[in-house]
A tleap script that builds the chain and sets N, CA, C and O, in Angstrom:
source leaprc.protein.ff14SB
mol = sequence {
  NMET PRO LEU TYR ASP TYR ARG CYS ARG ALA
  CYS ALA HIE GLU PHE GLU ALA LEU ILE ARG
  PRO GLY SER GLU THR PRO SER CYS PRO SER
  CYS LYS GLY GLU ASP LEU GLU ARG LEU LEU
  SER ALA PRO ALA GLY VAL THR SER PRO GLU
  ARG ASN VAL ALA LEU ALA ARG ALA GLU ARG
  LYS ARG TRP ALA PRO VAL HIE LYS GLY ARG
  GLU HIE GLU GLU PHE GLN ALA ALA LEU LYS
  GLU HIE GLU GLU HIE ARG MET ASN ALA ALA
  GLN THR LYS LYS HIE LYS ASP CASP
}
set mol.1.N position { 92.386 135.536 123.332 }
set mol.1.CA position { 91.258 135.390 121.663 }
set mol.1.C position { 90.377 134.602 121.305 }
set mol.1.O position { 90.764 133.554 120.789 }
set mol.2.N position { 88.987 134.825 121.448 }
set mol.2.CA position { 88.437 133.962 120.758 }
set mol.2.C position { 88.188 133.740 119.263 }
set mol.2.O position { 88.281 134.634 118.421 }
set mol.3.N position { 87.850 132.409 119.000 }
set mol.3.CA position { 87.995 132.059 117.504 }
set mol.3.C position { 86.202 132.192 117.177 }
set mol.3.O position { 85.382 131.529 117.812 }
set mol.4.N position { 85.893 132.995 116.274 }
set mol.4.CA position { 84.778 133.108 115.696 }
set mol.4.C position { 84.452 132.390 113.873 }
set mol.4.O position { 85.279 132.456 112.963 }
set mol.5.N position { 83.316 131.874 113.783 }
set mol.5.CA position { 82.549 131.275 112.677 }
set mol.5.C position { 82.198 132.553 112.144 }
set mol.5.O position { 82.167 133.458 112.977 }
set mol.6.N position { 81.930 132.845 110.990 }
set mol.6.CA position { 81.262 134.184 110.550 }
set mol.6.C position { 80.771 133.889 108.968 }
set mol.6.O position { 81.704 133.524 108.253 }
set mol.7.N position { 79.315 133.997 108.226 }
set mol.7.CA position { 79.209 133.267 107.137 }
set mol.7.C position { 78.785 135.199 106.814 }
set mol.7.O position { 78.393 135.955 107.703 }
set mol.8.N position { 78.975 135.538 105.576 }
set mol.8.CA position { 79.312 137.177 105.132 }
set mol.8.C position { 77.170 136.549 104.411 }
set mol.8.O position { 76.720 135.497 103.957 }
set mol.9.N position { 76.504 138.060 104.749 }
set mol.9.CA position { 74.978 137.972 104.153 }
set mol.9.C position { 75.334 138.285 102.641 }
set mol.9.O position { 74.485 137.938 101.820 }
set mol.10.N position { 76.344 138.823 102.228 }
set mol.10.CA position { 76.220 139.552 100.639 }
set mol.10.C position { 76.853 138.497 99.867 }
set mol.10.O position { 76.472 138.508 98.697 }
set mol.11.N position { 77.846 137.428 100.191 }
set mol.11.CA position { 78.401 136.569 99.291 }
set mol.11.C position { 77.990 135.166 100.197 }
set mol.11.O position { 78.265 134.222 99.456 }
set mol.12.N position { 77.697 134.884 100.893 }
set mol.12.CA position { 77.767 133.533 101.721 }
set mol.12.C position { 78.604 132.769 101.974 }
set mol.12.O position { 78.355 131.575 102.140 }
set mol.13.N position { 80.165 133.434 102.090 }
set mol.13.CA position { 81.344 132.854 102.034 }
set mol.13.C position { 81.524 132.653 104.048 }
set mol.13.O position { 81.401 133.500 104.932 }
set mol.14.N position { 81.799 131.396 104.111 }
set mol.14.CA position { 81.966 131.096 105.446 }
set mol.14.C position { 83.581 131.244 106.326 }
set mol.14.O position { 84.448 130.435 105.994 }
set mol.15.N position { 83.760 131.794 106.907 }
set mol.15.CA position { 85.438 132.248 107.502 }
set mol.15.C position { 85.276 132.234 108.943 }
set mol.15.O position { 84.336 132.485 109.698 }
set mol.16.N position { 86.605 131.826 109.109 }
set mol.16.CA position { 86.845 131.978 110.998 }
set mol.16.C position { 87.625 133.278 110.958 }
set mol.16.O position { 88.090 133.828 109.959 }
set mol.17.N position { 87.684 133.656 112.170 }
set mol.17.CA position { 87.891 135.197 112.579 }
set mol.17.C position { 88.597 135.048 114.101 }
set mol.17.O position { 87.875 134.805 115.068 }
set mol.18.N position { 89.925 135.194 114.242 }
set mol.18.CA position { 90.114 135.544 115.445 }
set mol.18.C position { 89.846 137.040 115.923 }
set mol.18.O position { 90.334 137.902 115.191 }
set mol.19.N position { 89.205 137.437 116.945 }
set mol.19.CA position { 88.851 138.340 117.319 }
set mol.19.C position { 89.372 138.731 118.992 }
set mol.19.O position { 89.129 138.131 120.039 }
set mol.20.N position { 89.994 139.697 118.796 }
set mol.20.CA position { 90.835 140.845 120.314 }
set mol.20.C position { 89.536 141.303 120.744 }
set mol.20.O position { 88.555 141.782 120.175 }
set mol.21.N position { 89.994 140.853 122.522 }
set mol.21.CA position { 89.082 142.189 122.602 }
set mol.21.C position { 88.915 143.506 122.639 }
set mol.21.O position { 89.825 144.272 122.959 }
set mol.22.N position { 87.858 143.845 122.348 }
set mol.22.CA position { 87.774 145.514 122.114 }
set mol.22.C position { 87.554 145.624 120.346 }
set mol.22.O position { 86.787 146.488 119.918 }
set mol.23.N position { 88.095 144.931 119.626 }
set mol.23.CA position { 88.337 145.196 118.142 }
set mol.23.C position { 87.094 145.381 117.336 }
set mol.23.O position { 86.168 144.908 117.994 }
set mol.24.N position { 86.660 145.867 116.185 }
set mol.24.CA position { 85.569 145.749 115.280 }
set mol.24.C position { 85.496 144.483 115.001 }
set mol.24.O position { 86.302 143.604 115.307 }
set mol.25.N position { 84.248 144.368 114.252 }
set mol.25.CA position { 84.063 143.049 113.497 }
set mol.25.C position { 84.689 142.844 112.151 }
set mol.25.O position { 85.147 143.603 111.297 }
set mol.26.N position { 84.552 141.595 112.262 }
set mol.26.CA position { 86.129 141.879 110.597 }
set mol.26.C position { 85.069 142.108 109.542 }
set mol.26.O position { 83.866 142.294 109.723 }
set mol.27.N position { 85.802 142.056 108.310 }
set mol.27.CA position { 85.364 142.071 106.969 }
set mol.27.C position { 85.491 140.352 106.462 }
set mol.27.O position { 86.108 139.325 106.745 }
set mol.28.N position { 84.619 140.781 105.681 }
set mol.28.CA position { 84.476 139.286 104.685 }
set mol.28.C position { 86.006 139.579 103.799 }
set mol.28.O position { 86.453 140.624 103.325 }
set mol.29.N position { 86.684 137.854 103.823 }
set mol.29.CA position { 87.867 138.370 103.024 }
set mol.29.C position { 87.534 138.047 101.785 }
set mol.29.O position { 88.360 138.426 100.956 }
set mol.30.N position { 86.337 137.311 101.236 }
set mol.30.CA position { 86.388 136.774 99.608 }
set mol.30.C position { 85.716 138.360 98.984 }
set mol.30.O position { 86.202 138.742 97.920 }
set mol.31.N position { 84.559 139.304 99.681 }
set mol.31.CA position { 84.247 140.245 99.158 }
set mol.31.C position { 84.302 141.881 100.073 }
set mol.31.O position { 83.896 142.998 99.753 }
set mol.32.N position { 84.796 141.513 100.947 }
set mol.32.CA position { 85.105 142.519 101.960 }
set mol.32.C position { 83.973 143.284 102.369 }
set mol.32.O position { 83.972 144.456 102.743 }
set mol.33.N position { 82.944 142.449 102.252 }
set mol.33.CA position { 81.336 143.259 103.039 }
set mol.33.C position { 81.556 142.959 104.663 }
set mol.33.O position { 82.569 142.494 105.185 }
set mol.34.N position { 80.457 143.313 105.236 }
set mol.34.CA position { 81.100 143.904 106.553 }
set mol.34.C position { 79.373 143.671 107.126 }
set mol.34.O position { 79.224 144.289 108.181 }
set mol.35.N position { 78.465 143.159 106.814 }
set mol.35.CA position { 77.613 142.390 107.233 }
set mol.35.C position { 76.871 140.775 107.161 }
set mol.35.O position { 76.026 140.161 106.510 }
set mol.36.N position { 78.043 140.536 108.569 }
set mol.36.CA position { 78.529 139.164 108.726 }
set mol.36.C position { 77.655 138.758 109.884 }
set mol.36.O position { 77.430 139.530 110.817 }
set mol.37.N position { 77.169 137.550 109.813 }
set mol.37.CA position { 76.487 136.653 110.766 }
set mol.37.C position { 76.936 135.849 111.404 }
set mol.37.O position { 77.458 134.874 110.863 }
set mol.38.N position { 76.897 135.958 112.577 }
set mol.38.CA position { 78.469 135.205 113.858 }
set mol.38.C position { 77.456 134.065 113.746 }
set mol.38.O position { 76.244 134.236 113.875 }
set mol.39.N position { 78.119 132.729 113.463 }
set mol.39.CA position { 77.681 131.399 113.483 }
set mol.39.C position { 78.195 130.647 114.708 }
set mol.39.O position { 79.266 130.941 115.239 }
set mol.40.N position { 77.362 129.624 115.158 }
set mol.40.CA position { 77.343 129.021 116.191 }
set mol.40.C position { 78.738 127.989 115.878 }
set mol.40.O position { 78.639 127.294 114.867 }
set mol.41.N position { 80.032 127.859 116.702 }
set mol.41.CA position { 80.579 126.880 116.439 }
set mol.41.C position { 80.847 126.268 117.812 }
set mol.41.O position { 80.587 126.569 118.977 }
set mol.42.N position { 81.808 124.766 116.843 }
set mol.42.CA position { 81.325 123.780 118.213 }
set mol.42.C position { 82.604 124.139 119.179 }
set mol.42.O position { 83.368 124.990 118.723 }
set mol.43.N position { 82.916 123.589 120.446 }
set mol.43.CA position { 83.771 124.018 121.509 }
set mol.43.C position { 85.280 123.416 120.587 }
set mol.43.O position { 85.401 122.724 119.576 }
set mol.44.N position { 85.918 123.839 121.187 }
set mol.44.CA position { 87.263 123.234 120.883 }
set mol.44.C position { 87.567 122.049 121.279 }
set mol.44.O position { 87.586 121.872 122.498 }
set mol.45.N position { 87.838 121.091 120.526 }
set mol.45.CA position { 88.213 119.634 121.167 }
set mol.45.C position { 86.488 119.175 120.882 }
set mol.45.O position { 86.200 118.022 121.202 }
set mol.46.N position { 86.010 119.553 120.630 }
set mol.46.CA position { 84.439 118.689 120.525 }
set mol.46.C position { 84.011 118.790 119.094 }
set mol.46.O position { 83.231 119.687 118.773 }
set mol.47.N position { 84.451 117.961 118.238 }
set mol.47.CA position { 84.160 117.812 116.975 }
set mol.47.C position { 83.231 116.642 116.537 }
set mol.47.O position { 83.277 115.601 117.192 }
set mol.48.N position { 82.295 116.757 115.349 }
set mol.48.CA position { 81.649 115.566 114.971 }
set mol.48.C position { 82.443 114.607 114.298 }
set mol.48.O position { 83.553 114.804 114.791 }
set mol.49.N position { 82.552 113.739 113.518 }
set mol.49.CA position { 83.301 112.673 112.800 }
set mol.49.C position { 83.387 113.269 111.364 }
set mol.49.O position { 84.393 113.219 110.656 }
set mol.50.N position { 82.300 113.792 111.057 }
set mol.50.CA position { 82.190 114.097 109.811 }
set mol.50.C position { 83.125 115.558 108.980 }
set mol.50.O position { 83.593 115.714 107.852 }
set mol.51.N position { 83.051 116.560 110.427 }
set mol.51.CA position { 83.625 118.061 110.408 }
set mol.51.C position { 85.264 117.486 110.687 }
set mol.51.O position { 86.230 118.142 110.298 }
set mol.52.N position { 85.383 116.390 111.294 }
set mol.52.CA position { 87.217 116.213 111.428 }
set mol.52.C position { 87.190 115.763 110.027 }
set mol.52.O position { 87.942 116.402 109.291 }
set mol.53.N position { 86.355 114.608 109.354 }
set mol.53.CA position { 86.757 114.609 107.767 }
set mol.53.C position { 86.824 115.881 106.878 }
set mol.53.O position { 87.739 116.331 106.189 }
set mol.54.N position { 85.693 116.268 107.091 }
set mol.54.CA position { 85.734 117.607 106.372 }
set mol.54.C position { 86.993 118.422 106.463 }
set mol.54.O position { 87.571 118.715 105.417 }
set mol.55.N position { 87.455 118.804 107.595 }
set mol.55.CA position { 88.681 119.703 108.191 }
set mol.55.C position { 89.742 119.033 107.364 }
set mol.55.O position { 90.683 119.716 106.958 }
set mol.56.N position { 89.660 117.589 107.043 }
set mol.56.CA position { 91.327 117.247 106.755 }
set mol.56.C position { 90.949 116.818 105.091 }
set mol.56.O position { 91.866 116.431 104.368 }
set mol.57.N position { 89.783 116.904 104.654 }
set mol.57.CA position { 89.813 116.989 103.055 }
set mol.57.C position { 90.585 118.114 103.044 }
set mol.57.O position { 91.698 118.127 102.519 }
set mol.58.N position { 89.907 119.417 103.778 }
set mol.58.CA position { 90.033 121.092 103.118 }
set mol.58.C position { 92.036 121.064 103.265 }
set mol.58.O position { 92.954 121.433 102.532 }
set mol.59.N position { 91.934 120.395 104.667 }
set mol.59.CA position { 93.897 120.952 104.837 }
set mol.59.C position { 94.706 120.103 103.643 }
set mol.59.O position { 95.794 120.462 103.193 }
set mol.60.N position { 93.948 118.866 103.194 }
set mol.60.CA position { 95.081 118.311 102.671 }
set mol.60.C position { 94.914 119.071 100.780 }
set mol.60.O position { 95.814 119.092 99.940 }
set mol.61.N position { 93.761 119.494 100.649 }
set mol.61.CA position { 93.340 119.812 99.171 }
set mol.61.C position { 94.297 121.671 99.087 }
set mol.61.O position { 94.754 122.284 98.123 }
set mol.62.N position { 94.238 122.058 100.778 }
set mol.62.CA position { 95.247 122.975 100.478 }
set mol.62.C position { 96.339 123.108 100.488 }
set mol.62.O position { 96.817 124.172 100.095 }
set mol.63.N position { 97.033 122.216 100.879 }
set mol.63.CA position { 98.752 121.378 100.761 }
set mol.63.C position { 98.772 120.643 99.699 }
set mol.63.O position { 99.862 120.075 99.641 }
set mol.64.N position { 98.105 120.376 98.834 }
set mol.64.CA position { 98.384 119.937 97.837 }
set mol.64.C position { 99.249 120.426 96.474 }
set mol.64.O position { 100.049 119.745 95.833 }
set mol.65.N position { 98.948 121.443 96.299 }
set mol.65.CA position { 99.986 122.417 95.491 }
set mol.65.C position { 101.040 122.163 96.473 }
set mol.65.O position { 101.217 120.946 96.401 }
set mol.66.N position { 101.778 122.606 97.286 }
set mol.66.CA position { 102.999 122.711 97.556 }
set mol.66.C position { 103.431 121.765 97.760 }
set mol.66.O position { 104.661 121.706 97.768 }
set mol.67.N position { 102.397 120.163 98.113 }
set mol.67.CA position { 103.560 119.228 98.206 }
set mol.67.C position { 104.204 118.682 96.728 }
set mol.67.O position { 105.376 118.425 96.452 }
set mol.68.N position { 103.155 118.615 96.005 }
set mol.68.CA position { 103.361 118.350 94.725 }
set mol.68.C position { 104.888 119.277 93.927 }
set mol.68.O position { 105.631 118.946 93.003 }
set mol.69.N position { 104.851 120.424 94.748 }
set mol.69.CA position { 105.937 121.461 93.743 }
set mol.69.C position { 107.711 121.216 94.711 }
set mol.69.O position { 108.891 121.368 94.395 }
set mol.70.N position { 106.852 120.706 96.154 }
set mol.70.CA position { 107.828 120.092 96.790 }
set mol.70.C position { 108.724 118.981 96.457 }
set mol.70.O position { 109.949 119.055 96.359 }
set mol.71.N position { 107.991 117.947 96.294 }
set mol.71.CA position { 108.100 116.980 95.273 }
set mol.71.C position { 109.374 117.017 94.297 }
set mol.71.O position { 110.498 116.518 94.354 }
set mol.72.N position { 108.454 118.127 93.041 }
set mol.72.CA position { 109.122 118.105 92.202 }
set mol.72.C position { 110.318 118.771 92.329 }
set mol.72.O position { 111.124 118.516 91.434 }
set mol.73.N position { 110.765 119.749 93.388 }
set mol.73.CA position { 111.956 120.420 93.503 }
set mol.73.C position { 112.677 119.302 93.889 }
set mol.73.O position { 113.603 119.065 93.114 }
set mol.74.N position { 112.578 118.563 94.784 }
set mol.74.CA position { 113.151 117.163 95.577 }
set mol.74.C position { 113.837 116.435 94.362 }
set mol.74.O position { 115.056 116.266 94.347 }
set mol.75.N position { 113.067 116.038 93.410 }
set mol.75.CA position { 113.449 114.871 92.219 }
set mol.75.C position { 114.339 115.606 91.643 }
set mol.75.O position { 115.505 115.223 91.549 }
set mol.76.N position { 113.869 116.917 91.113 }
set mol.76.CA position { 115.004 117.750 90.533 }
set mol.76.C position { 116.141 117.927 90.835 }
set mol.76.O position { 116.984 118.032 89.944 }
set mol.77.N position { 116.501 118.013 92.212 }
set mol.77.CA position { 117.836 118.104 92.868 }
set mol.77.C position { 118.216 117.027 92.912 }
set mol.77.O position { 119.418 117.035 92.647 }
set mol.78.N position { 117.725 115.688 93.179 }
set mol.78.CA position { 118.203 114.371 93.091 }
set mol.78.C position { 119.007 114.115 91.766 }
set mol.78.O position { 120.205 113.883 91.610 }
set mol.79.N position { 117.838 114.245 90.733 }
set mol.79.CA position { 118.309 114.016 89.389 }
set mol.79.C position { 119.899 114.862 88.862 }
set mol.79.O position { 120.792 114.393 88.157 }
set mol.80.N position { 119.809 116.283 89.527 }
set mol.80.CA position { 120.854 116.911 89.049 }
set mol.80.C position { 122.378 116.493 90.187 }
set mol.80.O position { 123.536 116.735 89.846 }
set mol.81.N position { 122.055 115.958 91.286 }
set mol.81.CA position { 123.135 115.365 91.654 }
set mol.81.C position { 123.663 114.098 91.125 }
set mol.81.O position { 124.857 113.808 91.199 }
set mol.82.N position { 122.587 113.193 90.483 }
set mol.82.CA position { 122.944 111.906 90.058 }
set mol.82.C position { 123.649 112.606 88.688 }
set mol.82.O position { 124.679 111.968 88.468 }
set mol.83.N position { 123.498 113.572 87.786 }
set mol.83.CA position { 123.995 113.638 86.533 }
set mol.83.C position { 125.261 113.985 87.563 }
set mol.83.O position { 126.019 113.015 87.539 }
set mol.84.N position { 125.750 114.999 88.441 }
set mol.84.CA position { 127.078 115.411 88.518 }
set mol.84.C position { 127.788 114.227 88.620 }
set mol.84.O position { 128.492 113.800 87.706 }
set mol.85.N position { 127.607 113.562 89.906 }
set mol.85.CA position { 127.683 112.178 90.241 }
set mol.85.C position { 128.522 111.261 89.007 }
set mol.85.O position { 129.679 110.858 88.890 }
set mol.86.N position { 127.376 111.177 88.241 }
set mol.86.CA position { 127.784 110.623 86.707 }
set mol.86.C position { 129.100 111.092 85.927 }
set mol.86.O position { 130.028 110.296 85.789 }
set mol.87.N position { 129.165 112.258 85.469 }
set mol.87.CA position { 129.863 112.852 84.818 }
set mol.87.C position { 130.999 112.938 85.783 }
set mol.87.O position { 131.885 112.695 84.964 }
set mol.88.N position { 131.817 113.146 87.222 }
set mol.88.CA position { 132.354 112.843 87.524 }
set mol.88.C position { 133.382 111.559 87.589 }
set mol.88.O position { 134.611 111.494 87.609 }
set mol.89.N position { 132.349 110.575 87.613 }
set mol.89.CA position { 132.804 109.098 87.453 }
set mol.89.C position { 133.447 109.134 86.389 }
set mol.89.O position { 134.592 108.691 86.290 }
set mol.90.N position { 132.600 109.831 85.159 }
set mol.90.CA position { 133.087 109.432 84.078 }
set mol.90.C position { 134.841 109.840 83.902 }
set mol.90.O position { 135.801 109.120 83.628 }
set mol.91.N position { 134.751 111.187 84.168 }
set mol.91.CA position { 136.190 112.160 84.211 }
set mol.91.C position { 137.469 111.637 84.984 }
set mol.91.O position { 138.670 111.896 84.910 }
set mol.92.N position { 136.629 110.717 85.825 }
set mol.92.CA position { 138.017 109.787 86.703 }
set mol.92.C position { 138.192 109.230 86.247 }
set mol.92.O position { 139.415 109.088 86.213 }
set mol.93.N position { 137.262 108.007 85.152 }
set mol.93.CA position { 137.843 107.276 84.530 }
set mol.93.C position { 138.404 107.330 83.386 }
set mol.93.O position { 138.983 106.301 83.036 }
set mol.94.N position { 138.422 108.564 82.407 }
set mol.94.CA position { 138.984 109.127 81.699 }
set mol.94.C position { 140.618 109.334 81.669 }
set mol.94.O position { 141.464 108.936 80.868 }
set mol.95.N position { 140.712 110.089 82.821 }
set mol.95.CA position { 141.861 110.350 83.678 }
set mol.95.C position { 142.608 108.946 83.848 }
set mol.95.O position { 143.795 108.743 83.595 }
set mol.96.N position { 141.757 108.096 84.285 }
set mol.96.CA position { 142.982 106.732 84.781 }
set mol.96.C position { 143.368 106.011 83.243 }
set mol.96.O position { 144.457 105.445 83.152 }
set mol.97.N position { 142.565 106.047 82.200 }
set mol.97.CA position { 142.882 105.571 81.184 }
set mol.97.C position { 144.075 106.120 80.882 }
set mol.97.O position { 145.116 105.475 81.011 }
set mol.98.N position { 144.054 107.081 80.549 }
set mol.98.CA position { 145.090 108.167 80.200 }
set mol.98.C position { 146.437 108.199 80.497 }
set mol.98.O position { 147.125 109.154 80.138 }
savepdb mol mol.pdb
quit
């Protein structure tokens, strides 16, 4: 199944689409338009350094909110675990003093 690059003539949005043999032309994910221009795309594995940098930036931007959310969740879990440990230690000390 080939992967094609498209540009929507209505809104100028560029996107990639995986096309199955015999399937119809995709629609624009942005405006749902079907007036698309198929672009020339680089063969797999052959890209320019500029394209690699642009792809890496786009990927980092796409995953940034997910990473920040995960970091926050991990911090909150560690904080909760620390607080539980501190409370257990305080209770254990209190029982030893009694």
